[in-house]
C-alpha positions in Angstrom: 102.5 76.1 130.9 104.4 78.8 128.6 102.9 81.9 127.3 102.6 82.4 123.2 103.4 86.0 122.1 100.8 87.3 120.3 101.9 86.3 116.0 103.9 89.4 114.4 101.8 90.8 111.7 103.3 91.7 108.5 103.6 95.0 107.6 100.8 97.0 105.6 100.4 100.3 104.0 97.4 102.7 103.5 97.0 105.8 101.4 97.1 109.2 103.2 93.8 110.1 102.5 92.1 107.1 103.2 93.7 106.4 107.2 92.2 110.1 108.3 89.6 109.0 106.7 89.2 105.2 108.4 90.5 106.9 111.6 87.5 109.7 111.8 85.7 106.6 111.1 86.7 104.3 113.5 86.8 107.0 115.9 82.9 107.6 115.2 82.3 103.8 115.5 84.4 103.3 119.1 80.6 103.0 121.1 78.8 100.8 118.5 81.7 98.3 117.7 84.9 99.5 120.7 86.9 96.2 119.6 86.7 96.5 115.8 87.0 100.0 115.8 90.4 99.3 118.2 91.5 97.3 116.2 91.2 99.2 112.8 93.2 102.3 114.5 95.9 99.6 115.5 96.2 98.6 112.3 96.5 102.8 110.7 99.0 103.2 113.3 101.0 100.6 112.3 100.7 101.2 108.6 103.1 103.2 106.4 101.5 106.0 104.4 101.8 106.6 101.0 99.9 109.2 98.5 97.5 107.6 96.5 99.6 108.2 93.6 102.8 106.4 95.2 100.7 103.7 96.8 101.8 100.0 95.2 99.6 98.6 93.0 99.7 95.0 95.0 97.9 97.0 98.1 94.7 96.8 99.7 92.7 100.0 99.4 89.1 101.4 99.6 87.7 99.7 96.8 90.3 97.2 96.0 88.4 93.4 94.7 91.1 91.6 96.7 90.8 87.7 96.6 91.6 86.1 99.3 91.8 82.6 101.5 90.5 82.0 104.7 92.5 79.4 105.7 90.7 78.1 108.8 88.0 76.9 106.2 90.0 76.8 102.4 87.0 79.2 101.2 88.7 81.7 98.6 86.4 84.8 98.2 86.6 87.8 96.2 85.0 90.8 97.5 85.2 95.2 97.0 86.2 96.3 100.2 83.8 99.7 100.4 82.7 101.9 103.3 79.5 100.9 105.2 77.3 103.3 103.1 78.6 101.0 100.0 78.2 97.5 101.7 75.8 95.2 100.3 77.1 91.3 100.8 74.8 89.7 98.3 76.9 92.2 95.6 80.8 91.3 97.2 81.3 94.5 98.6 82.1 94.2 101.9 82.4 97.1 104.6 85.9 97.7 106.3 84.0 98.0 109.5 83.8 94.6 110.0 86.7 92.0 111.4 87.4 90.9 107.4 87.1 94.4 106.2 89.1 95.7 108.7 91.7 92.7 108.6 92.2 93.0 104.8 93.1 96.9 104.0 96.8 97.8 103.9 97.6 94.2 102.9 99.9 93.2 100.0 99.5 89.8 97.6 101.0 86.8 99.1 100.7 88.2 102.9 98.6 86.5 105.4 97.7 87.8 109.1 95.9 86.4 111.7 93.1 88.1 112.1 89.8 87.8 114.7 86.6 87.1 113.2 83.2 88.5 114.9 83.2 85.4 117.4 86.8 86.1 118.4 88.2 83.1 116.8 91.9 84.0 115.1 91.8 82.9 111.3 94.7 83.1 109.0 93.1 85.5 105.7 95.9 85.0 102.4 95.7 87.4 99.7 95.7 86.2 96.7 95.2 88.9 94.0 94.3 92.5 94.4 93.0 94.8 91.9 92.9 98.6 92.4 89.8 100.6 91.3 90.2 103.6 89.4 88.2 105.0 92.3 90.6 104.0 94.9 92.3 106.4 96.6 
């Protein structure tokens, strides 16, 4: 039996100040959520970094509204990506410190990523639309 290489993740992009804040957040959460913290740190490490003024408009940043499809179940969702203190799933605000939140950050409209869910199962998330907030960055 041959071992398959993991799927290559698409390029991602982040705002410099958000990358710094997310690094601090992930490091602070390593004891509580080590696997998630490590995934987020890996994403930050591989991201192309921009200033807030220069990041393309179709990139998922903090406080973006993101429409995405979970290809595993075909469900379409629209959420706002927020910091943990602002999370409220009933209001559609999803924390960056959730598997889906960490998978969405830095993605671009039209991209898909194979990403682990809470149970460790790989899910394909496809970005349909990104609407950036005036407070993003």
